[in-house]
C-alpha positions, 0 to 999 in steps of 0.5 A, spaced: 500 500 500 503 506 498 500 512 500 499 509 507 500 512 513 503 507 518 507 506 524 513 506 519 511 512 515 517 517 516 513 523 514 509 522 520 515 521 524 518 528 521 511 532 522 511 529 530 518 532 531 516 538 528 510 539 533 514 537 539 519 542 536 514 547 535 511 545 543 518 546 546 518 554 542 511 554 545 514 553 552 519 557 551 515 563 549 510 562 554 515 562 560 519 569 557 512 571 557 510 570 564 516 573 567 516 579 562 509 580 565 511 579 572 517 584 572 512 589 568 508 588 574 513 589 579 517 595 576 510 598 575 509 597 583 515 600 584 514 606 580 507 607 583 511 607 590 516 612 588 512 617 585 508 616 592 514 618 596 516 624 591 508 627 592 509 625 600 516 629 599 512 635 595 507 636 601 511 636 606 516 641 603 509 645 601 507 645 609 514 647 612 514 653 607 507 655 608 508 655 615 515 659 615 512 664 611 505 664 616 510 665 622 514 670 619 507 674 618 505 673 626 511 674 629 510 681 633 516 683 636 523 683 634 525 677 639 520 672 635 522 675 628 530 674 630 527 667 632 524 665 626 529 668 622 534 662 626 529 657 624 528 659 617 535 657 616 534 650 619 527 650 615 530 652 608 535 646 609 530 641 611 527 644 604 533 644 600 535 637 603 527 634 601 529 636 594 536 633 593 538 627 598 543 624 593 547 620 599 540 616 600 537 617 593 530 619 596 530 627 595 525 629 589 530 629 584 533 622 586 526 620 586 523 623 580 530 619 577 528 613 580 521 613 578 522 615 571 527 609 571 523 604 573 517 606 568 522 605 562 523 598 565 516 597 565 515 599 558 520 594 556 517 588 560 511 590 557 513 591 549 517 583 551 511 581 554 506 582 548 512 579 543 512 573 547 505 572 546 505 574 539 510 568 539 506 564 543 499 564 539 504 563 532 506 557 535 499 555 537 497 556 530 502 552 527 501 546 531 495 546 530 496 547 522 502 542 522 496 537 526 492 538 520 496 536 516 498 529 519 489 528 518 489 531 511 495 528 508 496 536 504 504 537 506 502 544 504 500 544 511 506 542 514 510 547 510 505 553 512 505 551 519 513 551 519 512 558 516 508 560 522 512 557 527 518 561 524 514 567 525 514 565 532 521 565 533 521 572 530 517 574 535 521 571 540 528 573 538 524 581 538 522 580 545 529 577 547 533 582 543 529 588 541 522 589 544 522 596 542 523 595 535 516 593 533 510 596 536 504 592 535 500 594 541 
């Protein structure tokens, strides 16, 4: 029986191997996608926390400036004005420290830089995630198309599925090497 597909048929073995390789690539892209998604969430929380800290510092600065200005208005005697002038020096130093604290990286300037850096890392992780998701979809479709070639005996489906799998490899590579090269989402 020529044309029969039996246990010794090498074309089915090749297709089974192709399906196995596509499934391996699918597992890799799914794993990379979940890792990128977790990173994106982590960096988003980090950025949010840093911006909250920035806002708290801003509120504290504003409250201290307002208190200093109000104190000058209500000072009645020269002694009170002199004491307030000395206190103003301390308050001004505190306000300046809250603006920039290079040693602790917790001044408003440093918090702005750190939060912006976390947002950039989040955006890269999201771009990776989207590419890995597209790769996973391509691998899933490729597996279905290649599997259909076994049922139908149409070799063109195996070739088409291989090409779709190649698209999955391309998106996996983009996700790994250059996540911001192509913006689909």
